N, C-alpha and C positions, 0 to 999 in steps of 0.2 A: 518550529520546524514546519509544522503544517501551514503558518501564513504565507513563509515562503516557497512552500513546495507546490502548494496548490497552483497558484495561479500559471506557474511555469508548465506543470504537468498539463493542464486543461489547455492552453494555449497550443502544444506538441500534440497533443490529442486531438483537438479542433482541425490541424492542419491535415491530420489523415484521415477524417472521415470520407466515406463515400457521399458524393453529390445528393443523390437520390434515397439515401437509406440514413442521411446524418443524425435526424432524432431518432430514430430507434436505437441505432448503435450508442448513441450520448446517453439514453435512458436506460440500456443496459447494462453500461459501465459502470453508471451510478446507483444501479440497483446492486451490482456486484460488490462494488465498493463497500456501500452499507450494509449489505449481509455481512463481508467479512469483518468489518468494523464490529456488527453486533457481536459475532461469534468470538472476536479477541477481547470484549470486553467480557462475556460470557467465562470463556476460559482463563484470563486474569482473574476474576474473582474466585472462579475455585482455586486457583494455584495459590493465591493471598492467603483463602481462608484453610486450605490442609497443611501447605508447608511455608508460608511466611514469604514477606514483601523480597527479603534477599534471592529466594531462588528465582521471583518474577524479574526482580530487576537486571540479574546476572544473566539470565536465558535472554531479556530485551538487548542487553548488550551483545552478547554473542549472535543473534541475529540480526542487529543491524551491522555488526563488523563482518557478516557473511553477505548482507545486500551491498554492502560499500564495495567490497571486492568483486561481488558480480557484476556491477557496473562497471567499476573499472577496468576489468577486462573484458567487456564485451564489446563486440566490433561495431565501428562506428556506422554501418549499413545498420545495423539493428537498431540502433537507439534512433 
C-alpha cells in the first residue's frame, strides 16, 4: 500500500505547495509524517505487548475503514 500511495500523495502534495515556501512546507510535512509514524510504531508495540496482535489488527482494520469512508464522502473541492 505504501508503494502505491506515496508517489500519488507526493504528486498531489507537490501541486499545492506555495512557490516561495515549497521547501519549508515539504520539510514540515515530512517531519510530521515521520513523527506520526514513530508514534504509531511505539503505540502498536505497546498494544501488542499488553493485549496482543488480534486487538492491534482489529483496531487497524477499523481505522482503515473509517479512513476509507472519510475520503469517500469528502467533497471533491477538499481533495
